[in-house]
C-alpha positions as CSV (number, residue, x, y, z in Angstrom):
1,X,-237.5,-85.4,-26.0
2,X,-239.9,-86.4,-28.9
3,X,-240.1,-84.1,-31.9
4,X,-243.2,-84.5,-34.2
5,X,-242.0,-83.4,-37.6
6,X,-244.0,-82.7,-40.8
7,X,-242.2,-84.4,-43.7
8,X,-243.9,-82.3,-46.4
9,X,-246.1,-83.5,-49.2
10,X,-243.7,-85.9,-50.8
11,X,-240.7,-84.2,-52.5
12,X,-237.7,-84.7,-50.3
13,X,-236.6,-81.1,-50.6
14,X,-240.0,-79.8,-49.3
15,X,-239.3,-80.6,-45.7
16,X,-238.6,-77.5,-43.6
17,X,-235.1,-76.5,-42.7
18,X,-235.9,-77.0,-39.0
19,X,-237.5,-80.4,-39.7
20,X,-234.4,-81.5,-41.7
21,X,-232.1,-80.4,-38.8
22,X,-234.1,-82.5,-36.4
23,X,-234.0,-85.5,-38.7
24,X,-230.2,-85.3,-39.0
25,X,-229.9,-85.2,-35.2
26,X,-232.3,-88.0,-34.4
27,X,-231.2,-91.1,-32.6
28,X,-234.6,-92.7,-33.2
29,X,-237.0,-92.1,-36.1
30,X,-240.5,-93.4,-36.3
31,X,-241.9,-92.6,-39.7
32,X,-245.3,-93.0,-41.4
33,X,-244.2,-95.5,-44.0
34,X,-247.5,-95.5,-45.9
35,X,-247.0,-91.9,-47.0
36,X,-243.6,-90.4,-46.1
37,X,-241.0,-90.4,-48.9
38,X,-238.4,-93.0,-47.8
39,X,-235.7,-90.9,-49.5
40,X,-235.8,-88.6,-46.5
41,X,-234.3,-91.4,-44.4
42,X,-231.0,-90.9,-46.2
43,X,-230.6,-87.8,-43.9
44,X,-230.6,-90.0,-40.8
45,X,-227.4,-90.8,-38.9
46,X,-225.7,-94.1,-39.7
47,X,-226.5,-95.5,-36.2
48,X,-230.1,-94.1,-36.1
49,X,-232.8,-96.6,-35.1
50,X,-235.6,-96.4,-37.7
51,X,-239.2,-97.8,-37.3
52,X,-242.0,-97.9,-39.8
53,X,-245.3,-97.0,-38.0
54,X,-247.3,-98.5,-40.9
55,X,-246.8,-101.8,-39.2
56,X,-247.3,-100.6,-35.6
57,X,-250.3,-99.9,-33.4
58,X,-250.4,-96.9,-31.1
59,X,-249.2,-98.7,-28.0
60,X,-246.2,-100.0,-29.9
61,X,-245.3,-96.5,-31.2
62,X,-245.6,-95.1,-27.6
63,X,-243.5,-98.0,-26.3
64,X,-240.6,-97.1,-28.7
65,X,-240.8,-93.4,-27.6
66,X,-240.9,-94.4,-23.9
67,X,-237.8,-96.6,-24.3
68,X,-236.0,-93.9,-26.2
69,X,-236.8,-91.4,-23.5
70,X,-235.5,-93.8,-20.8
71,X,-232.2,-94.0,-22.8
72,X,-232.2,-90.2,-23.1
73,X,-232.3,-90.4,-26.9
74,X,-233.4,-87.8,-29.5
75,X,-236.6,-89.1,-31.1
76,X,-238.3,-87.8,-34.3
77,X,-241.8,-88.9,-35.1
78,X,-242.0,-88.2,-38.9
79,X,-245.5,-87.6,-40.2
80,X,-246.5,-86.9,-43.8
81,X,-247.4,-83.3,-44.9
82,X,-248.2,-81.2,-41.8
83,X,-249.0,-83.4,-38.7
84,X,-251.9,-81.2,-37.7
85,X,-254.1,-82.4,-40.6
86,X,-255.3,-86.0,-40.3
87,X,-252.0,-86.8,-38.5
88,X,-253.5,-88.6,-35.5
89,X,-250.9,-86.8,-33.3
90,X,-253.3,-85.8,-30.5
91,X,-253.6,-89.3,-29.2
92,X,-249.8,-89.7,-29.2
93,X,-249.3,-86.4,-27.4
94,X,-251.9,-87.3,-24.8
95,X,-250.1,-90.6,-24.1
96,X,-246.7,-88.8,-23.8
97,X,-248.3,-86.3,-21.3
98,X,-249.5,-89.2,-19.2
99,X,-245.9,-90.5,-19.0
100,X,-244.4,-87.1,-18.4
101,X,-242.4,-87.2,-21.7
102,X,-241.7,-83.7,-23.2
103,X,-242.5,-83.2,-26.9
104,X,-242.4,-80.5,-29.6
105,X,-244.2,-80.1,-33.0
106,X,-242.4,-78.9,-36.1
107,X,-244.9,-77.9,-38.9
108,X,-244.6,-79.1,-42.4
109,X,-245.8,-78.3,-45.9
110,X,-249.2,-80.0,-46.3
111,X,-250.2,-81.9,-49.5
112,X,-253.0,-79.3,-49.6
113,X,-250.4,-76.8,-50.7
114,X,-248.4,-79.3,-52.7
115,X,-251.6,-79.9,-54.8
116,X,-252.2,-76.2,-55.3
117,X,-248.6,-75.7,-56.6
118,X,-249.0,-78.7,-58.9
119,X,-252.3,-77.3,-60.3
120,X,-250.9,-73.7,-60.3
121,X,-254.1,-72.5,-58.7
122,X,-255.1,-70.0,-56.0
123,X,-257.6,-71.5,-53.6
124,X,-259.1,-68.1,-52.7
125,X,-260.1,-66.0,-55.7
126,X,-262.0,-62.7,-55.4
127,X,-265.5,-63.1,-56.7
128,X,-265.3,-66.9,-56.7
129,X,-264.4,-68.2,-53.2
130,X,-262.8,-66.7,-50.2
131,X,-262.9,-69.9,-48.1
132,X,-261.2,-73.3,-48.3
133,X,-263.0,-76.3,-46.7
134,X,-260.7,-79.2,-45.8
135,X,-262.6,-82.4,-45.2
136,X,-263.0,-86.1,-46.0
137,X,-265.7,-88.4,-47.2
138,X,-267.1,-90.8,-44.6
139,X,-265.7,-94.3,-45.0
140,X,-264.7,-96.6,-42.2
141,X,-263.9,-93.5,-40.1
142,X,-267.2,-91.6,-39.3
143,X,-267.7,-87.9,-40.0
144,X,-270.1,-85.8,-37.8
145,X,-273.4,-85.3,-39.6
146,X,-273.1,-81.5,-39.5
147,X,-269.7,-81.8,-41.3
148,X,-270.8,-84.2,-44.1
149,X,-269.7,-83.2,-47.6
150,X,-273.4,-82.6,-48.4
151,X,-273.7,-80.0,-45.7
152,X,-270.3,-78.4,-46.4
153,X,-271.1,-78.3,-50.2
154,X,-273.9,-75.8,-49.5
155,X,-271.2,-73.1,-49.0
156,X,-270.0,-73.4,-52.6
157,X,-266.5,-72.7,-51.4
158,X,-263.3,-74.3,-52.6
159,X,-263.2,-77.8,-51.1
160,X,-260.2,-80.0,-50.7
161,X,-261.0,-83.6,-49.8
162,X,-258.4,-85.8,-48.1
163,X,-258.6,-89.6,-47.7
164,X,-261.5,-89.8,-50.2
165,X,-260.1,-91.0,-53.5
166,X,-261.4,-94.5,-52.9
167,X,-264.9,-93.2,-52.4
168,X,-265.4,-91.2,-55.7
169,X,-269.0,-92.4,-56.2
170,X,-270.0,-91.2,-52.8
171,X,-268.1,-87.9,-53.2
172,X,-270.0,-87.2,-56.4
173,X,-273.4,-88.0,-54.8
174,X,-272.7,-85.8,-51.8
175,X,-271.4,-82.8,-53.8
176,X,-274.4,-82.8,-56.1
177,X,-276.9,-83.2,-53.2
178,X,-275.2,-80.3,-51.4
179,X,-275.8,-77.9,-54.3
180,X,-272.8,-78.0,-56.6
181,X,-273.8,-78.2,-60.3
182,X,-272.7,-81.3,-62.3
183,X,-270.3,-79.2,-64.4
184,X,-268.3,-77.8,-61.5
185,X,-264.6,-78.3,-62.2
186,X,-262.7,-80.9,-60.2
187,X,-259.0,-81.7,-60.1
188,X,-257.6,-84.9,-58.6
189,X,-253.9,-84.8,-57.7
190,X,-252.2,-88.2,-57.1
191,X,-249.1,-88.1,-54.9
192,X,-248.6,-84.3,-55.2
193,X,-244.9,-83.3,-55.6
194,X,-243.7,-86.9,-55.8
195,X,-241.9,-88.0,-59.0
196,X,-244.9,-90.1,-59.9
197,X,-247.3,-87.2,-59.5
198,X,-250.4,-87.4,-61.7
199,X,-253.1,-84.7,-62.3
200,X,-256.6,-85.4,-63.5
201,X,-258.9,-82.6,-64.6
202,X,-262.6,-83.5,-64.7
203,X,-266.1,-82.4,-63.4
204,X,-268.2,-83.6,-60.5
205,X,-270.4,-85.5,-63.0
206,X,-267.5,-87.4,-64.5
207,X,-265.4,-87.8,-61.4
208,X,-265.8,-91.6,-60.6
209,X,-265.5,-92.8,-64.1
210,X,-262.4,-90.6,-64.9
211,X,-260.7,-91.6,-61.7
212,X,-261.3,-95.3,-62.5
213,X,-260.0,-94.9,-66.0
214,X,-256.8,-93.3,-64.6
215,X,-256.5,-96.0,-61.9
216,X,-256.5,-93.4,-59.1
217,X,-258.0,-94.9,-55.9
218,X,-255.6,-93.8,-53.1
219,X,-253.0,-91.3,-52.1
220,X,-254.7,-88.4,-53.9
221,X,-256.5,-85.1,-53.1
222,X,-259.8,-84.1,-54.7
223,X,-260.0,-80.4,-55.2
224,X,-263.5,-79.0,-56.0
225,X,-264.6,-75.5,-57.0
226,X,-264.8,-72.7,-59.6
227,X,-261.3,-71.5,-58.6
228,X,-260.3,-74.2,-61.1
229,X,-262.0,-72.2,-63.8
230,X,-260.9,-69.1,-65.7
231,X,-263.3,-66.5,-64.4
232,X,-262.5,-64.3,-61.3
233,X,-262.2,-60.7,-60.2
234,X,-258.8,-59.1,-59.9
235,X,-257.5,-58.5,-56.3
236,X,-258.1,-55.1,-54.8
237,X,-254.7,-55.3,-53.2
238,X,-252.9,-54.3,-56.4
239,X,-255.7,-52.3,-57.9
240,X,-254.4,-48.8,-58.6
241,X,-257.7,-47.4,-57.3
242,X,-257.4,-49.2,-54.0
243,X,-256.0,-47.4,-50.9
244,X,-253.9,-49.5,-48.6
245,X,-251.8,-48.7,-45.5
246,X,-248.8,-48.3,-47.8
247,X,-250.1,-46.3,-50.7
248,X,-253.1,-44.1,-51.7
249,X,-255.4,-45.2,-54.5
250,X,-256.0,-43.2,-57.6
251,X,-259.4,-42.6,-59.2
252,X,-259.6,-44.1,-62.7
253,X,-261.2,-41.6,-65.1
254,X,-261.7,-44.1,-67.8
255,X,-264.5,-46.1,-66.1
256,X,-268.1,-45.5,-67.2
257,X,-270.3,-44.1,-64.4
258,X,-271.8,-46.6,-62.1
259,X,-275.2,-45.3,-61.0
260,X,-275.8,-48.3,-58.8
261,X,-272.9,-47.4,-56.4
262,X,-273.7,-47.4,-52.7
263,X,-273.6,-44.1,-50.9
264,X,-273.2,-43.7,-47.2
265,X,-273.7,-40.3,-45.4
266,X,-272.0,-39.7,-42.0
267,X,-273.3,-36.8,-39.9
268,X,-271.5,-35.4,-36.8
269,X,-272.9,-32.8,-34.5
270,X,-270.0,-32.2,-32.0
271,X,-266.2,-32.2,-31.9
272,X,-266.2,-35.5,-30.1
273,X,-268.6,-37.0,-32.7
274,X,-266.4,-35.5,-35.5
275,X,-263.4,-37.5,-34.3
276,X,-265.5,-40.7,-34.2
277,X,-266.8,-39.9,-37.7
278,X,-263.3,-39.6,-39.2
279,X,-262.3,-42.9,-37.8
280,X,-265.5,-44.5,-39.0
281,X,-265.0,-43.0,-42.4
282,X,-261.6,-44.6,-42.6
283,X,-262.9,-48.0,-41.7
284,X,-265.9,-47.8,-44.0
285,X,-263.6,-46.9,-47.0
286,X,-261.6,-50.0,-46.2
287,X,-264.5,-52.3,-45.5
288,X,-266.9,-51.1,-48.3
289,X,-264.6,-50.6,-51.3
290,X,-266.4,-49.0,-54.2
291,X,-268.8,-47.1,-51.9
292,X,-269.2,-43.4,-51.8
293,X,-268.7,-41.9,-48.4
294,X,-270.2,-38.4,-47.7
295,X,-269.3,-36.6,-44.4
296,X,-271.6,-33.8,-43.2
297,X,-270.7,-31.8,-40.1
298,X,-273.1,-29.6,-38.1
299,X,-270.8,-28.0,-35.4
300,X,-270.0,-24.3,-35.4
301,X,-266.9,-24.8,-33.3
302,X,-265.3,-26.6,-36.2
303,X,-265.1,-23.4,-38.3
304,X,-264.6,-24.0,-42.0
305,X,-266.0,-27.6,-42.0
306,X,-269.3,-26.5,-40.5
307,X,-272.5,-26.1,-42.6
308,X,-274.7,-23.1,-42.2
309,X,-277.9,-24.9,-43.2
310,X,-280.1,-26.5,-40.6
311,X,-279.4,-30.2,-39.9
312,X,-282.9,-31.0,-41.2
313,X,-282.0,-29.3,-44.5
314,X,-278.7,-31.2,-44.7
315,X,-280.5,-34.5,-44.1
316,X,-283.2,-33.7,-46.6
317,X,-280.7,-33.1,-49.4
318,X,-279.2,-36.6,-49.0
319,X,-282.0,-38.7,-47.6
320,X,-283.4,-39.9,-50.9
321,X,-280.0,-40.1,-52.6
322,X,-278.1,-42.3,-50.1
323,X,-278.3,-46.0,-49.2
324,X,-277.3,-45.4,-45.5
325,X,-277.2,-42.5,-43.1
326,X,-275.2,-42.7,-40.0
327,X,-275.6,-40.2,-37.2
328,X,-272.9,-39.8,-34.6
329,X,-274.6,-38.3,-31.6
330,X,-278.0,-38.3,-30.0
331,X,-280.8,-40.6,-31.2
332,X,-283.3,-37.8,-30.5
333,X,-281.5,-35.5,-33.0
334,X,-281.5,-38.2,-35.6
335,X,-285.3,-39.0,-35.2
336,X,-286.3,-35.4,-35.5
337,X,-284.0,-34.8,-38.5
338,X,-285.3,-37.7,-40.5
339,X,-289.0,-37.6,-39.5
340,X,-290.2,-35.4,-42.4
341,X,-288.6,-37.6,-45.0
342,X,-289.6,-41.1,-44.0
343,X,-291.8,-42.8,-46.6
344,X,-291.6,-46.6,-46.7
345,X,-289.0,-49.4,-45.9
346,X,-288.8,-50.1,-49.6
347,X,-287.3,-46.6,-50.3
348,X,-286.0,-45.4,-47.0
349,X,-282.2,-45.7,-46.5
350,X,-280.7,-47.5,-43.6
351,X,-280.4,-45.1,-40.6
352,X,-277.9,-45.8,-37.8
353,X,-277.2,-43.9,-34.6
354,X,-273.7,-44.2,-33.0
355,X,-273.3,-42.3,-29.8
356,X,-270.5,-39.8,-29.4
357,X,-268.3,-42.2,-27.4
358,X,-268.9,-45.1,-29.8
359,X,-270.4,-47.3,-27.1
360,X,-273.7,-48.2,-28.6
361,X,-274.7,-48.5,-32.3
362,X,-278.5,-48.4,-32.9
363,X,-280.3,-49.7,-36.0
364,X,-283.0,-47.0,-36.2
365,X,-284.7,-47.3,-39.6
366,X,-285.0,-49.9,-42.4
367,X,-283.4,-52.7,-40.5
368,X,-283.9,-55.4,-43.0
369,X,-284.8,-53.9,-46.4
370,X,-282.2,-51.2,-46.1
371,X,-279.7,-53.3,-44.3
372,X,-279.5,-51.2,-41.1
373,X,-279.3,-54.2,-38.8
374,X,-276.3,-55.7,-40.6
375,X,-274.6,-52.3,-41.0
376,X,-275.1,-51.7,-37.2
377,X,-273.3,-54.9,-36.5
378,X,-270.5,-54.1,-38.9
379,X,-270.0,-50.6,-37.4
380,X,-270.0,-52.2,-34.0
381,X,-267.1,-54.4,-35.1
382,X,-265.2,-51.4,-36.4
383,X,-265.7,-49.3,-33.3
384,X,-266.1,-51.8,-30.4
385,X,-269.6,-50.5,-29.8
386,X,-272.6,-52.7,-28.7
387,X,-275.0,-53.2,-31.6
388,X,-278.6,-52.5,-30.7
389,X,-281.1,-54.3,-33.0
390,X,-284.8,-54.5,-32.1
391,X,-286.4,-56.2,-35.2
392,X,-288.7,-59.0,-33.9
393,X,-287.5,-61.7,-36.3
394,X,-283.9,-61.0,-35.4
395,X,-284.7,-61.2,-31.7
396,X,-286.4,-64.5,-32.1
397,X,-283.8,-65.8,-34.6
398,X,-286.5,-66.3,-37.3
399,X,-286.3,-66.1,-41.1
400,X,-286.9,-62.6,-42.4
401,X,-288.1,-62.4,-46.0
402,X,-287.1,-58.8,-46.5
403,X,-283.6,-59.4,-45.1
404,X,-283.2,-62.5,-47.4
405,X,-284.3,-60.4,-50.4
406,X,-281.8,-57.7,-49.7
407,X,-278.9,-60.0,-49.1
408,X,-279.6,-61.8,-52.4
409,X,-280.4,-58.6,-54.4
410,X,-284.0,-59.4,-54.9
411,X,-286.8,-56.9,-55.3
412,X,-289.9,-57.3,-53.0
413,X,-293.0,-56.8,-55.1
414,X,-295.6,-56.5,-52.4
415,X,-294.6,-55.2,-48.9
416,X,-298.1,-55.9,-47.4
417,X,-297.7,-59.6,-48.2
418,X,-294.1,-59.5,-47.0
419,X,-295.4,-58.1,-43.7
420,X,-298.1,-60.8,-43.5
421,X,-295.4,-63.5,-44.1
422,X,-293.2,-62.1,-41.3
423,X,-296.2,-62.0,-38.9
424,X,-297.1,-65.5,-39.8
425,X,-293.6,-66.8,-39.2
426,X,-293.6,-65.1,-35.8
427,X,-296.8,-67.0,-35.1
428,X,-295.3,-70.3,-36.0
429,X,-296.5,-70.7,-39.6
430,X,-294.4,-72.5,-42.3
431,X,-294.3,-70.8,-45.6
432,X,-294.0,-72.5,-49.0
433,X,-291.2,-71.4,-51.4
434,X,-291.1,-71.8,-55.1
435,X,-288.0,-70.7,-56.9
436,X,-286.9,-70.6,-60.5
437,X,-283.2,-70.1,-59.5
438,X,-281.2,-72.5,-57.4
439,X,-281.3,-72.0,-53.6
440,X,-278.3,-73.1,-51.5
441,X,-277.5,-73.2,-47.8
442,X,-279.6,-74.7,-45.1
443,X,-283.3,-74.1,-45.6
444,X,-284.8,-72.3,-42.6
445,X,-287.2,-74.3,-40.5
446,X,-289.9,-71.7,-41.2
447,X,-289.9,-72.6,-44.9
448,X,-290.4,-75.6,-47.1
449,X,-290.0,-76.1,-50.9
450,X,-292.9,-76.6,-53.2
451,X,-292.4,-78.3,-56.5
452,X,-292.8,-77.2,-60.1
453,X,-296.5,-78.1,-60.3
454,X,-299.5,-77.0,-58.4
455,X,-299.8,-80.3,-56.4
456,X,-297.2,-78.9,-54.0
457,X,-299.6,-76.2,-53.0
458,X,-301.8,-78.8,-51.3
459,X,-299.3,-79.1,-48.6
460,X,-299.4,-75.5,-47.7
461,X,-301.1,-74.8,-44.3
462,X,-300.5,-71.1,-44.7
463,X,-302.3,-69.0,-47.3
464,X,-299.0,-67.1,-48.0
465,X,-296.4,-68.2,-50.5
466,X,-293.0,-66.9,-51.7
467,X,-292.3,-67.1,-55.4
468,X,-288.8,-66.3,-56.6
469,X,-288.9,-65.4,-60.3
470,X,-288.1,-62.6,-62.6
471,X,-291.4,-63.2,-64.4
472,X,-294.9,-62.1,-63.4
473,X,-297.1,-64.8,-61.9
474,X,-299.2,-65.1,-65.1
475,X,-296.2,-66.5,-66.9
476,X,-295.7,-69.2,-64.3
477,X,-298.2,-72.1,-65.1
478,X,-298.5,-73.5,-61.6
479,X,-299.7,-70.1,-60.2
480,X,-302.1,-69.3,-63.1
481,X,-305.2,-70.7,-61.3
482,X,-304.2,-69.3,-57.9
483,X,-303.1,-65.7,-58.6
484,X,-306.7,-64.4,-58.9
485,X,-307.8,-66.2,-55.7
486,X,-308.3,-64.1,-52.6
487,X,-307.4,-67.2,-50.6
488,X,-303.7,-67.0,-51.6
489,X,-301.2,-64.2,-51.0
490,X,-298.2,-64.8,-53.2
491,X,-295.2,-62.7,-52.6
492,X,-292.9,-62.4,-55.6
493,X,-289.2,-61.8,-55.0
494,X,-287.5,-60.7,-58.2
495,X,-283.8,-61.6,-58.5
496,X,-281.8,-58.8,-60.1
497,X,-280.0,-61.0,-62.6
498,X,-280.9,-59.7,-66.1
499,X,-278.5,-57.6,-68.1
500,X,-279.9,-55.5,-70.9
501,X,-277.5,-55.0,-73.8
502,X,-278.2,-51.9,-75.8
503,X,-277.0,-50.7,-79.2
504,X,-278.2,-47.3,-80.5
505,X,-277.2,-44.5,-82.9
506,X,-275.4,-41.4,-81.6
507,X,-277.8,-38.9,-80.1
508,X,-280.6,-41.4,-79.3
509,X,-282.7,-39.7,-76.5
510,X,-283.4,-41.4,-73.1
511,X,-287.1,-41.6,-73.9
512,X,-286.5,-43.8,-77.0
513,X,-284.2,-46.1,-75.0
514,X,-286.6,-46.3,-72.1
515,X,-289.5,-47.2,-74.4
516,X,-287.5,-49.8,-76.2
517,X,-286.4,-51.6,-73.0
518,X,-289.9,-51.4,-71.6
519,X,-291.5,-52.9,-74.7
520,X,-288.9,-55.7,-74.8
521,X,-289.5,-56.6,-71.2
522,X,-293.3,-56.7,-71.8
523,X,-293.0,-59.0,-74.8
524,X,-290.6,-61.4,-73.0
525,X,-292.6,-61.4,-69.8
526,X,-289.7,-60.1,-67.6
527,X,-290.2,-57.7,-64.8
528,X,-288.3,-54.4,-65.0
529,X,-287.1,-55.0,-61.4
530,X,-285.1,-58.0,-62.7
531,X,-282.6,-55.7,-64.4
532,X,-279.2,-55.4,-62.8
533,X,-277.1,-53.6,-65.4
534,X,-276.9,-52.0,-68.8
535,X,-274.2,-53.1,-71.2
536,X,-272.8,-51.6,-74.4
537,X,-269.7,-50.9,-76.4
538,X,-267.0,-48.5,-75.2
539,X,-267.9,-46.0,-77.9
540,X,-271.2,-45.4,-76.0
541,X,-269.5,-44.7,-72.7
542,X,-270.5,-41.0,-72.8
543,X,-273.7,-41.4,-74.8
544,X,-276.1,-39.0,-73.0
545,X,-279.3,-40.9,-73.7
546,X,-277.8,-44.1,-72.2
547,X,-276.3,-42.2,-69.2
548,X,-279.6,-40.6,-68.5
549,X,-281.4,-43.9,-68.7
550,X,-279.0,-45.5,-66.3
551,X,-279.2,-42.5,-64.0
552,X,-283.0,-42.7,-63.9
553,X,-283.1,-46.4,-63.3
554,X,-280.0,-46.5,-61.0
555,X,-278.6,-49.4,-63.1
556,X,-274.9,-50.0,-63.5
557,X,-273.5,-49.0,-66.9
558,X,-270.9,-51.4,-68.2
559,X,-269.0,-50.8,-71.4
560,X,-266.5,-52.9,-73.3
561,X,-264.0,-52.4,-76.0
562,X,-264.6,-53.8,-79.5
563,X,-261.8,-56.3,-78.9
564,X,-263.4,-57.5,-75.7
565,X,-266.7,-58.0,-77.4
566,X,-265.2,-59.9,-80.3
567,X,-263.6,-62.3,-77.8
568,X,-267.0,-63.4,-76.5
569,X,-267.6,-67.0,-77.4
570,X,-270.9,-68.1,-79.0
571,X,-273.2,-67.5,-81.9
572,X,-274.5,-63.9,-82.3
573,X,-276.5,-61.8,-84.7
574,X,-274.5,-59.9,-87.3
575,X,-275.0,-56.6,-89.1
576,X,-272.5,-55.3,-91.7
577,X,-273.6,-51.7,-90.9
578,X,-273.0,-52.1,-87.1
579,X,-269.6,-53.8,-87.8
580,X,-268.6,-50.9,-90.1
581,X,-269.4,-48.3,-87.4
582,X,-268.2,-50.1,-84.3
583,X,-265.9,-52.9,-85.4
584,X,-268.3,-55.4,-83.9
585,X,-271.0,-57.3,-85.9
586,X,-273.5,-57.1,-82.9
587,X,-273.2,-54.8,-79.9
588,X,-276.3,-55.6,-77.8
589,X,-276.0,-59.4,-77.7
590,X,-272.3,-59.5,-77.2
591,X,-272.2,-56.9,-74.5
592,X,-275.2,-58.5,-72.6
593,X,-273.4,-61.9,-72.8
594,X,-270.1,-60.5,-71.5
595,X,-271.7,-58.6,-68.6
596,X,-273.9,-61.6,-67.6
597,X,-271.1,-64.1,-67.5
598,X,-270.1,-67.2,-69.3
599,X,-273.0,-69.4,-68.2
600,X,-275.7,-66.8,-68.9
601,X,-279.0,-67.6,-70.5
602,X,-280.4,-65.4,-73.3
603,X,-283.9,-64.4,-72.6
604,X,-284.1,-62.3,-75.7
605,X,-281.9,-62.2,-78.7
606,X,-281.4,-59.0,-80.7
607,X,-284.6,-57.0,-81.3
608,X,-284.9,-53.5,-82.7
609,X,-287.4,-51.0,-81.4
610,X,-287.6,-47.7,-83.2
611,X,-283.8,-47.9,-83.9
612,X,-282.7,-49.2,-80.5
613,X,-281.3,-52.7,-80.5
614,X,-282.0,-54.7,-77.3
615,X,-280.9,-58.1,-76.0
616,X,-281.6,-59.6,-72.6
617,X,-279.3,-62.1,-70.8
618,X,-279.7,-63.6,-67.3
619,X,-276.8,-64.3,-65.1
620,X,-276.5,-67.7,-63.6
621,X,-277.7,-66.8,-60.1
622,X,-278.7,-68.4,-56.9
623,X,-280.2,-67.5,-53.6
624,X,-278.3,-68.2,-50.4
625,X,-280.0,-68.9,-47.1
């Protein structure tokens, strides 16, 4: 019998208990001498035969195993880390299969996790990365093109690169070409968990030079990603407001209202539909944390939970307030109920129909702009139903501009041009894209990038273009000469990335705040659709004028304590009066910067309009294909 055993990342006490027991029983040990800690061999029996595979070819290794099996000996093939990752064990197992030799695999602790423990990091952080990509740079061993570092980097996930420390220049080139920014943090861990372990903290831009300075060119892992930074969101798992299978969440009363919260309405019209609705409500609350779920029931047999109004009246009350409306029942009932209220895809909620037995889930209205197609697929996963999506671009697997805009939280400024672009794509046109924010992921074949000057427009065979910017076209030099031309149809997608920080006196009415924000946006050449949140100090959490402004604009209202605002790094305006009242020298700039994030860009420093202080800060955003 041959036992493949993971020796762990290096430290001799990080082998598993099972692996150690196998090692102590072995009559023959074949160990990967280039990486396995030789201290582990002290656990071998005195008469154990030991071979170093660093000096052996595959056929020599198999010959030793075959001879040991003939002599009915206990054989351990000792690999570094966990043998399933770059362990080259498949070819050995196949050879053993050919010879009829039985084998077993004992897992080990990978250096992947040894490096994480050395760095004291979590590879998967909420709001930063929920995926870990394990790969290697292409050297003498080829890597499939679709798995190149350049392609994988487009995901912006945490990356851990094995067998790449001697290719630092190439690693840097590929990471930057794939979409990582030059300042993305990198950690290099040399011989993780070994006594001679060494840790290097650097950035993608400085990686080769810093590794060369430290003399690291082998036996090291390269960890890439913003999980190495300081910013992240706290886990929902231990959030007091989060409901799990073991405890019920509690609502925090100290949080300022969030007028941008998603609202989903479920409607059941029969006892059978009611049971499906309650199960779906449970799944949606788990899958859409932070959303508001409203359940409406129109079924007299359910007594006290029924509603005496007509179904059409119930729908009318919520149609313009919700983001999604899900009917459990007949599609005909749904169609007749929503018909009087349908306006336009830019304002209509997503409407889904799930039959009473949860067998089919139909995307009925606002498939892309409202997200009904994606929601139908999600509900199908929860219920086991078959999703029914009829949108033409989805059926043909084509790029859909309204779907792209919704997923990336961008406002569509002209739906007629959006419709023309979709029609052109279905007819085989390629559309030029200009963007003032980074775009990551694989560019759809239906699109091509145009540069920062008007010369790129000469390559456009279509008369339609997509411009991604939070500024009007007249503020973008390359479009100045084309925006008035009837030959060009330019669709602007506005990323919702701009936070408006507001400071105001107590009792300031909504009208004053609205006028101040509008005037500031006009002066700075920023579309109002670019706003994503309002930020201020905790003292203003219940300020009626601010609450009314946020309610009217459906913007998130974020407030921070004076201590939090004082902790924001950077240079800000200062007012002795404001500091005396609030404890902070400047509310609008500091709150905007804190809400927009560490790498934000100020579009407008503090300006005062009729007593209202305004600052604009843009988040560091990106569009993802």
